[in-house]
N, C-alpha and C positions, 0 to 999 in steps of 0.2 A: 450371439456366441454365448453357449452356455460350456463349462470346463469343469472338472470335477479332480479332486485330488483326494484320496483316501489313504489313510494311516491303518495298517493294518496292527493285531495285538502285540505282534512280534517288531513293531516299526518299519515295516517295510512300506515303500511307497508304490501306491497303483494310481497311475494319472490317466485321463481319460476316459474313464468308464462311464457307459451309458447309464442314467438315471434308473431306468427301470430293470439295470441289472444289479443295483446296489442296494444289500441288505443291510440294514445299521447293525444287525449283531452279530456282522462279521468282521466288522471293523472297531476300533479304538476311536476313532472321529473322521469327518467328512468336512472336507471344504468344498463348496459349490460356487462358481464365480459366474454372476452374469455380466457380460462386458457387452457394451452398445446390442442390448436384446432385442429381437421382432416383438411382436404384439403377442403372435402365439407362445414363444419364448417367456413372456413377462406373465401370460395368464398362469403359468406354473407355480408360480408363488402362492396363487390359491388353489388350483387343482390339484397338485401334487404334494407341495409342501403344507398346506392349510393354516397360511399364518392369517394372523387377525386381519379382519378387512381395513381398519383404519390403518394399519402398518403398511398393507400394500397399496393404499391409496396415498401413503406420503411417498411412497415411492415412484409413484406415477407422474405425482406434479411436482416438480422442481420449481424453484429451491426453497427446501425447509431448512430452518434455522436448525444448527447443531443441537441434538437432544438427545435423550435416554427417556426408551418408555417400557414397562414391564407389561407382559401379555402371557397370563397363566407361568411355563416353564421358560417362556422364550423372553431374552432382552435384543429390545430394537434399538439400533443407533444410528443415528442421522449424522455424518462426518463430512467436512469440507477438505477436498484436496486443494491445489492452488494451480493456476493454469499461470506458468512463468510469463508466457508471452503477452494476457491481456489483465492478471492479476484477478480474474476471475475466480469465483470458488466453482469446483466441481463436485456435484454429490455424490458421498458414497454411502449406501445403506448397509447395515449389518443387521441380520439377525443371529443370534446366539443362543445356544444351551449347552446342554451338557457334552454332548457327543457330534455336534454338528454347526458350523459357522456358513452362513450364505452371505455373499457379498454382490451389489446389485449397485451397478454405474450404467449411466447413459452414453460415456464417452473412455476409451480405453486409455488407461492412465499408467505411466510407467512405475508408480509407486505400488502399485498392484503387482505388476509383472515382476517387479524385483521382489517383494514379498513372497510370490508364490516361488520362484527361482531359489529364495533362501529356505522356505520351510521343505522343499523338496531335499536341498543340500544338507540340512541338518535334521531333517526328519528321524535319522538313526540315533540322534544324541537323546538318550531317554531323562538325562537331567534338563533338557532343556524344552521337549515336545510332548513328554508323557501326561504333561496337565493339558493338552489337547486345544480345544477351540479357543480358551482366554490367551493362551500364548499367541496364537495366529493372530487374534485381534488386537494383540499388544504389538506385532511385528507389522502390522497395516498401517497402526495409528501413528507408530514411531517412523516409519519410513513417510508417510505424510507430511508431518512436522519438522523432519529433516531437511525436506525438500522447501520449506518457509525460508529457510537460513539464507542461501546463496542470492535469492531475489532481494532479500532486505539488506546482504552485505553490498550488494551492486549499488543499491539507494544511497547508502553510507558513506561509498567511495565519491558519488557524483556530490554529494554533499562535501565533502572535504575538497574536492577539486576547486568547486564554487567558491568556498570560503578562502584558498590557498590563491585562486587566480581571477577572484571577482572583480579586481580593477583591471584588467585587459580588455572588458566587455562593457558594453552599455548597460547603464541600469535597466531599460526596458527589457533587453534579452536577459540578463541576469533573474529580474521579477518573473519572467515569463516560466523559466528554468524553476526556481523557486516554487512558483504555483504548480509547475506540473509536477513536481517531486511531493507538494504537499497532498494532491489528488491520488497518486500511488499509493502515498503512505497510508490515506485512509481508507482506501480499497485493502490493502493488506489488513489493517484493523478490523473491517468489517468480517473478515475471514479468522485472524489470529484470535481476537476476544472472545468470541463466541465458543471457539475451541476450548479454550481456556477456562471456561465456566464449564463446559462438559466435562472436559477431565478432572474438575474439582468434585465436581458430583459423582465420576465414576470412582476417583479415590474415597471416596467416602459414603460410598454404594456397600449395602452388606447384601444385595439380592444378585449380584453376578456371580456367576461359578467362579468357585477357588480364587475370588479376588481378593481375598486375603493372603493369598501365598504370593499373588502377583503385583500386590499394593506399591511394593518397593519400586516395581517397573514403569507401572502407571505414573508414581509420583515422580520417576524420573522425566516422563514426558511432560507431565504437568510443570516442573522445574524448568525445561525449555521454554514451553510456553508463557510461563511468568517473563521469563529473559527476555523473548521475543516481544510481549507486549511492553515492557519497560523501555527495549531499544526504541520501539515505535513511537512510544511518548518522548524521551529524549530527541527523536530524532525530528519530531513535529515543534517541540519547544525550539530546536536549533532555527528549523526553516522560519518559526515566527519570531526569532530572532535576527534573522538575514533580512527578511522580509521588512520588518520596522528599521533595520540599519539602512537598508536601501530606499526606503522612503523619506528618512531623514536626509539622507545624501541626496537625494533628487529637492527634497524640498530646500536645502540647502544653497546646491546649486541653482535653483529657480530663483532661490532669495538675492544671490549674488548677481546673477542678469539683471533681475529687476533693479538691485541699487545701481548697477553700472547705467542702466538706461535712464533711469531717473536721475543720476546726476550730468549725463551727458544734455537730457533736454533741460534741467534746471541752467545749466550754464548757456545754452542756447536761447533761451525764455528770453532773458533782457537784451540781446543780440537781434532776435526777432521783432522784439517792439520797437528798437530803433528803427530797423529796416523799415518797419511797416509804418512808422510815422513818415520819414521821409519818403515813403513811396506813395504816399497820399497825391491827388491831383490838385491840391488847392492853389488858387492863382495867387495870394500873398502869402510865401514863404521865405523870410527874409534870408534864411541861413543857404537857400539855393544859390542865390547871387554872390554868395564868398567866395575868394578866389581860392581859400585854402580849407573851404567846407567839408570838401571830400576827405581830406587828409583827417582833417581833425575827428571826424566821424569815426573814419576806420582806427585811428589811433586810439579814441576813447573806447571802440567795441573791442579792439585788440586788448587794451590793458584790464577792461572789464573780464574779459573771457580768461585772460591769463590771470587775473587777481582770485575769481573765484577757482579754477583747476588748483592753484597753489593752496588756497585755503580747504579745499576738499581734500587734498594730499595731508596737509597737516592735521586733519581731522581723522585720518585713516580711513577715508571711504571707497578708497581704490586697492583696498587690501584683501 
């Protein structure tokens, strides 16, 4: 699907104009959005817009790392939106010049729709939109970055819940939850950190149209990405601490179990020795003929076992 949004020189909005009816001189700037385009529609990047073949190739083959390239008077940006369900990156490609912005994405994205609606709503505001495509690009990127926060906040809520209620579940379940959270944080990091690096380059670029006037806005996005990156690193450190704590707790529990089993084994070792001796089938064993032999042996075994239990208790081995 291809949709167009044209802003006239008097800041009126024209939506849905066919590309062949658009004459650039009649409009202040134009946004063309390719959403889940067909092969024929995607081919217009070459045949109608005449963008650089390398940039068009990057649009066709996902998933590119976020980047900024310069082609004559056109800037090409690869951005990553976030799928909140899978935490996978969704590529959004932007072509930007002084009077046109073209967005290209293989799946319909709510961020694009929100930016589209916002631009239509505020197109009359000369202070906001008179500078054209660069302001539109800022809105798109800002919408994408804002959608990173709810996903990360939900992960932090899960971390807090695990930390507060960890004692009510088995160590194995807690470890599985911690490793699941670490995996999701890693997916977020793979999206957010490259976007942070891209925004740093945009903020310090001198090639983007009117970027100097909008640098403060892009700097705000960059600050958001810095905050997100710091939050991810802090959360990963927390999961590492939880993982180490659970591993130590599990090891301690195993040590206590092994200690208890060892104590029990040690107590029964001499008793087993005595029982084994008198369980042998030799013909000449004088004790077998004693009248009180059984009682004596049982008493010795009881006193020996009880004495060892008392000794272990005094040594603190049952604590």
